[in-house]
N, C-alpha and C positions, 0 to 999 in steps of 0.2 A: 551459561545461564541456565541453572536448575530446573529440571522438568517440573518438579514439585510446586513451583510460583504460578499464581492462576492470574487470569488477567478479567478484569472486568469490563465485559464492552455493552456499550447500551445502544441501540437503534436509534437513527436521527432524520433523517429522512430517506424513505422508502423509496423504491425506484418505478418510474412510471408502469410498470407491467406488473404494480402489487395495486390490489382493491382499494388500499386506504390511500391512494399518493395524494399528497400536497405539496406542490413546489413551495420552497422557501419563502419569504417575503425577507428579502437582506436589498431590496433599494435596487439600481442599477449600477454596471460596471461592477458586478460579485461574483466573482465565482466560489464556487463550493468545492472541494475536495477533502478525503476519507485520507488522512497519513498512516500509514501501516511503519512506526519502527523496529527493525530486531536487534537487539543487542545479544552480545556473546556468538555461541556456537548457534547453527538452524541445522538441526542434525535430524537423529530420527525417535530422538527422546521429544524434543520439541517440536516436531513435524506438526503433529495433530493439533496442537495448538494455533500453529500459523495456517493450517488450510480452515480452521472452524472462522480464525480470525480475516482471513482475506477471502473466504466466501461473504462473511458480513458485511464487510466492507464493501463489496461488490455488487450485493443484493440490495443497500442503502444508500448508494453515493450517491450524491444527484450529480456531478459533472464528470467525476474521476477517482481513481486510486491514486495513490503514488507509495511505494512500497521503498522504504529507506534502509537499506543495505550497508550504510556508511560505519554502523558501528560493528556489523557482523561480523567474528573472526574467521567461521568456518560457515559454508556453504555445502551441504550434503551434494550429490549427485539426485537424489531425488526430492530435493528442494527445488534445484532448476527446473524438474518436469512439473514439478505442484505451479510452477510461474509459468511455464509455457501452458498450461492448460487454464491458468486462470488469464493468461490473454487471450485465448480464442472464449472464453464467458465474457469477459469485457467487452469484444468484439461481437460478440453475440446481443450483448448489453445495449450496445453504442456508448460504451464509454471511453474512456481512457486515462491506460494501466500505463503509468511510467515507473523506472526504476533509477535510483539513485544508490551508484557503486563507488567504492572509494578503496575499496583493499583489493589487494594482489592477489590473495586467496580466493576472493570473491568473482573478481574478474574471469579467474582460470577456470573456475567451475562452469561456469556459465557460457564461455567461451568454447571449453571442450566439448559440452554437451550440447552445442549448437543452439543456445538460446538465447544466444546474447545480440544475433541479428532480428529478433524480436522488437526489442527495445531501442529506442534510442539512451545512446549515454548520456546521464547528468551525472556531474561530480559534484552537485548537492542538492542539499531540498529546495534551496532560494532557486536554483536554475527550474529542477524541474517543476515548481509551482510559478513560477513568475513566464513561462515560455506561452504559455497560454495568454494570462492577461495583467500587466504589471501589479495590478491593484488587487492580484487575489487573495483572498483569506483561507484558512484552513476552520474548518468547523468542529473537526474533531481529531484530535492525536489519539493512537492506539498504540501504545507500547509493550513489547513484547517481552516484558522484563518484570511483569507484575504492578506497573505502574498506569494508568489512564490519564489523562488528562484531558476536558474539554477547554479548549479559548483560541482565542482571535490568534491569527497569527500574517503581521504584516509583512508581503515580501519589501 
């Protein structure tokens, strides 16, 4: 993942402690989650962008944030520390923060740094989204690779 790539990130729904808060109108049985997907390496060159996106996701998500690290080839110790800090911020906001990991390297970094016990293990995005509500939908997907998509995601 090149550090020169940019991320286009838009605010969807502010959190309840923000003055402009308005809950989304999505009907009954709808869960709103923000998915942040990391591709490639999450290292010193990409960590500032990741921190910015994760902070934005935590401050604007309605129900929770899923960090999808299944496509991450490497996660630095600093990135693991940022995930631990994000866990604390999510708890303060009363948000659910979930982690999807598949790679052995990512799991090893999270285990060695002591971050792994802070999160339940999810081996797929479907698992992370479906735990709360089988009819859950993703309102915004943010990919840390230069692309942003806004789409409904049926689990």
